C-alpha positions in Angstrom: 107.8 136.9 96.9 104.0 136.6 96.9 102.4 135.6 93.6 98.9 136.8 92.8 97.6 133.4 91.7 95.1 132.9 94.5 97.0 130.1 96.1 98.2 130.1 99.7 101.7 131.5 100.2 102.7 130.9 103.8 102.8 127.7 105.8 99.9 129.0 108.0 97.8 129.5 104.9 98.8 126.1 103.5 97.7 124.3 106.7 94.5 126.3 106.9 93.6 125.9 103.2 94.5 122.2 102.6 94.3 120.8 106.1 97.4 118.7 105.6 98.5 116.5 108.5 101.6 114.8 107.0 104.8 116.8 106.2 108.2 115.9 104.8 110.8 118.5 105.8 114.1 118.9 103.9 117.4 119.3 105.8 120.6 120.5 104.2 123.3 119.2 106.5 124.2 122.5 108.3 123.0 121.9 111.9 122.4 125.5 113.0 120.6 126.5 109.8 118.5 123.3 109.8 117.6 123.7 113.5 116.5 127.3 113.0 114.3 126.4 110.0 112.8 123.3 111.5 112.1 125.1 114.8 110.2 127.9 113.0 108.2 125.3 111.1 107.4 123.4 114.3 106.3 126.6 115.9 103.7 127.1 113.2 102.5 123.5 113.1 102.2 123.4 116.9 99.5 126.1 116.7 97.3 123.5 115.0 94.8 121.9 117.3 95.1 118.6 115.4 98.0 116.1 115.6 100.4 116.0 112.6 103.3 113.8 111.5 106.5 115.1 110.0 109.6 113.3 108.7 113.0 114.5 107.7 114.2 114.2 104.1 117.9 114.3 103.5 118.9 113.5 107.1 121.5 110.9 105.8 123.8 114.0 105.6 124.2 113.8 109.4 126.5 111.2 110.9 123.9 110.6 113.5 120.5 111.2 111.9 118.8 111.2 115.4 120.6 114.5 116.3 118.2 116.9 114.8 115.2 115.2 116.3 116.8 115.0 119.8 117.8 118.7 119.7 114.3 119.8 118.6 112.8 117.6 121.3 115.0 119.3 123.9 113.5 122.6 122.7 110.0 121.4 123.4 108.9 120.6 119.9 108.0 116.9 120.6 105.0 116.8 118.3 107.2 117.5 115.3 108.1 113.8 115.4 104.9 111.9 115.5 106.9 108.7 115.4 110.0 109.2 117.5 113.3 108.2 115.8 114.3 104.6 116.6 116.4 104.5 119.8 119.3 102.5 118.3 120.0 101.2 114.8 120.3 97.5 114.6 124.0 97.6 113.6 124.9 99.5 116.8 122.4 97.9 119.1 124.9 96.6 121.6 127.8 99.1 121.4 126.8 101.2 124.4 125.5 100.3 127.8 121.8 101.0 128.4 121.3 100.5 132.1 117.6 101.3 132.2 116.6 99.2 129.2 114.8 95.9 129.4 114.9 93.8 126.2 112.3 91.1 126.9 111.0 88.2 128.9 112.8 84.8 128.6 112.1 81.7 130.7 110.0 83.9 133.1 112.7 86.4 133.7 113.0 90.0 132.5 116.3 90.3 130.5 117.8 93.7 130.7 120.2 95.2 128.1 123.3 94.2 130.0 122.3 90.5 130.3 121.2 90.4 126.7 124.6 91.7 125.7 126.3 89.0 127.7 124.2 86.4 125.9 125.2 87.8 122.6 128.8 87.7 123.6 128.5 84.1 124.6 127.0 83.2 121.2 129.6 85.3 119.3 132.3 83.3 121.1 130.6 80.0 120.2 130.1 80.9 116.6 133.6 82.4 116.2 135.0 79.0 117.3 132.8 77.1 114.9 133.8 76.2 111.3 131.7 77.2 108.4 129.8 80.4 107.4 126.2 79.3 107.2 124.3 78.3 110.4 120.6 77.5 110.9 118.8 78.8 114.0 115.6 77.6 115.6 114.5 78.8 119.0 111.1 78.6 120.7 111.8 81.9 122.5 112.2 85.2 120.7 114.7 86.8 123.1 116.9 83.6 123.1 116.7 83.7 119.3 117.7 87.4 119.1 120.8 86.8 121.2 121.9 83.9 119.0 121.1 85.9 115.8 123.2 88.9 116.9 126.0 86.6 118.2 126.2 84.9 114.8 126.2 88.2 113.0 129.0 89.6 115.2 131.0 86.4 114.4 130.6 87.0 110.7 128.1 84.2 110.1 125.1 84.1 107.7 122.0 82.9 109.4 119.3 80.6 108.0 115.9 80.6 109.7 114.4 77.1 110.1 110.6 77.5 109.8 110.2 74.9 112.5 112.2 72.1 114.2 110.4 69.1 112.6 112.7 66.4 111.3 111.6 66.9 107.7 112.4 70.6 107.9 115.8 70.1 109.5 116.8 67.3 107.1 116.0 69.5 104.1 118.0 72.3 105.5 121.0 70.2 106.6 122.9 70.1 103.3 122.8 73.9 103.0 124.3 74.8 106.4 127.4 74.0 108.5 125.3 73.3 111.6 122.4 74.2 113.8 121.8 76.2 117.0 118.8 76.3 119.3 116.0 74.0 120.2 116.7 71.2 117.8 117.2 67.5 118.3 120.5 66.4 119.8 120.8 64.3 116.6 121.9 67.5 114.9 124.5 68.4 117.5 123.3 71.9 118.0 125.9 74.5 118.9 125.7 75.9 122.4 126.6 79.3 123.7 129.8 79.4 125.8 129.2 79.6 129.6 131.7 82.4 130.0 132.8 84.7 127.2 135.3 87.6 127.6 133.9 91.0 126.8 136.4 92.0 124.1 134.1 94.7 122.9 131.8 94.8 119.9 132.2 96.7 116.7 129.3 98.2 114.7 128.0 95.5 112.3 128.5 96.0 108.5 124.8 96.3 107.4 125.7 95.1 103.9 127.7 92.1 105.1 125.2 90.8 107.7 122.9 88.3 106.0 119.8 86.3 106.9 118.2 83.7 104.8 114.4 83.2 105.1 112.2 80.8 103.3 108.9 81.5 101.4 105.8 79.8 102.7 105.8 77.3 99.8 102.2 78.0 99.1 103.0 77.9 95.3 105.4 75.1 95.4 108.6 74.2 97.3 109.8 76.9 99.8 112.4 79.1 98.3 115.4 80.7 100.1 115.4 84.5 100.1 118.6 86.3 101.2 118.1 89.5 103.2 120.9 91.9 104.2 120.7 93.9 107.4 120.4 97.2 105.5 117.3 95.8 103.8 115.8 94.6 107.2 116.7 98.0 108.7 114.7 99.8 105.9 111.8 97.6 106.7 112.0 98.4 110.4 112.3 102.1 109.6 109.2 102.0 107.4 107.2 100.3 110.2 108.3 102.9 112.7 107.4 105.8 110.4 104.0 104.3 109.6 102.9 103.1 113.1 105.4 104.2 115.7 103.3 107.2 116.9 100.8 104.9 118.6 103.2 102.5 120.1 105.3 104.6 122.5 106.0 102.6 125.7 104.1 99.4 124.6 105.1 95.8 125.3 105.0 93.4 122.3 102.9 90.2 122.4 102.3 87.9 119.5 100.8 84.6 118.3 103.2 84.4 115.3 106.6 82.8 115.1 109.7 84.9 114.9 111.2 82.2 112.6 109.3 83.8 109.6 109.8 87.3 108.2 106.6 88.8 109.6 107.3 87.7 113.2 111.0 88.4 112.8 110.3 92.0 111.9 107.3 92.7 114.2 108.3 90.6 117.3 112.1 90.9 117.2 113.9 93.5 115.1 111.5 96.4 115.3 111.0 96.0 119.1 114.8 95.8 119.6 115.4 98.9 117.6 112.5 100.8 119.2 113.2 99.7 122.8 109.9 97.8 123.3 109.7 94.8 125.7 109.4 91.5 123.9 107.1 88.8 125.4 107.1 85.1 124.6 104.8 83.8 121.9 101.2 82.9 123.1 99.2 80.2 121.4 96.0 80.1 123.4 93.4 82.9 123.6 92.9 82.4 127.3 96.7 82.9 128.0 96.6 85.9 125.6 93.9 87.8 127.5 95.7 87.5 130.8 99.1 88.5 129.3 97.7 91.6 127.5 95.7 92.9 130.5 97.0 95.6 132.7 99.8 97.1 130.5 100.0 99.1 127.3 100.5 96.4 124.6 100.5 95.6 120.9 99.3 92.3 119.5 101.0 90.7 116.5 98.7 88.1 115.0 97.4 86.3 111.9 94.0 86.1 110.3 93.7 82.5 111.3 94.0 83.5 115.0 91.9 86.6 114.9 88.9 85.0 113.2 88.7 82.4 116.0 88.4 84.7 119.0 86.1 83.1 121.6 83.4 85.5 122.6 83.2 84.4 126.2 86.6 85.8 127.2 87.0 89.1 129.0 88.2 91.1 125.9 86.8 94.3 127.4 89.6 94.2 130.0 92.0 95.2 127.2 90.1 98.3 126.2 92.3 101.4 126.4 95.5 99.5 127.0 95.7 97.5 123.8 97.2 100.1 121.4 97.3 98.1 118.1 96.5 94.7 116.6 98.5 93.8 113.5 97.5 91.1 111.1 99.5 89.6 108.2 100.1 86.3 106.6 96.9 86.2 104.6 93.7 88.2 103.9 91.9 89.3 107.0 88.1 88.6 106.5 85.8 91.6 106.9 83.8 89.9 109.6 86.9 89.1 111.6 88.1 92.7 111.4 84.7 93.9 112.6 84.8 91.5 115.5 88.3 92.5 116.6 87.3 96.1 116.5 84.2 95.4 118.6 85.6 93.0 121.2 89.2 94.2 121.6 88.4 97.9 121.3 90.9 98.7 118.6 90.7 98.5 114.8 93.1 95.9 113.4 95.9 97.0 111.1 96.3 94.6 108.2 99.8 94.5 106.6 100.4 93.2 103.1 103.8 91.9 101.9 105.8 88.8 101.3 109.2 87.3 102.0 110.4 88.3 98.6 109.1 91.9 98.5 109.0 92.9 102.2 106.2 95.1 103.4 104.2 96.7 100.6 100.9 98.2 102.0 98.7 98.5 105.1 95.1 99.4 105.9 93.4 100.0 109.3 89.9 98.5 109.6 88.3 101.5 111.4 85.7 101.4 108.6 84.4 98.5 106.5 86.7 97.7 103.5 89.3 100.5 104.1 91.6 101.4 101.2 95.2 100.1 101.1 98.0 102.6 101.7 101.6 102.2 100.6 104.1 101.8 103.4 106.7 104.5 103.6 109.2 104.1 100.8 106.8 102.2 98.6 105.4 103.7 95.4 102.8 102.2 93.1 101.0 103.3 89.9 
């Protein structure tokens, strides 16, 4: 019932009066009622000439939280979901065949979902036959790493990420693990995937049982081990999708950062796997990066150290309109470097603040000088 307090009463009046662009919509768990209500809301919001972003609150009441979004999309209300729901949760990534899905590029070949699943099965068989729970992984290639990671998880192993494969790093890690897998010296007898593994089917992973151990940078002393469960990593991925997914539909993922650290792990492996984005090998040199990024819709995952050393003479203009986003983390991004990226690459860099201990905390997009920090979804501060 209208209240004579001078405030807007209807959704149309709220939008017109306040100009809000972000909405959180409650669902109750009864599909027909929720669809009817959300459809009526979408009808009003779609009359706005400006884009908006809406998220569902309470959708854990659905066995498949994607159901509401998919049904609304079929009815034509695509804009209701500025960031589309993730295509597949990490715990169920490999349960169903996905014949039209490519996972990434490894050794110059595009690895589709079926071949990626075969690699995971080969690693699961190898880890299942290996004694001990804790295994350290180091791979130069992100797709090869991802296959071993999920193979280890499906075999019930806890994974330790080696920051690099230098002798000192591996020697320090050796007393903590049962063995190594990946691109490490033969002195450590690294485990190898089995050549032929039977497809005995895969069950959904237990998000609270799957664990990953990452190490802090050691900038304030010795590196410390931080244990992460899959459900914690999934919440990180969901927050990234909610914050940035709108602009990244259909992009391919390139990066200068290693997936052996939490930033690269999330941005170059777990988030692309969940969202269905093609993963490319890591690029070290600016010249290689320009050629790799040109010609397709892409996102670049980088660090301040890389971005503040961009050579002016390269053809950065060839990326304009196709490079959708540039992410920077791992240290403060200097204002001059941010301005240079915006000018040369044609896109304002997005700086992400967080740590191995806390996960992602905040972000800011350098479309103006010294933009304010904003909390990532799920983060509150006072």
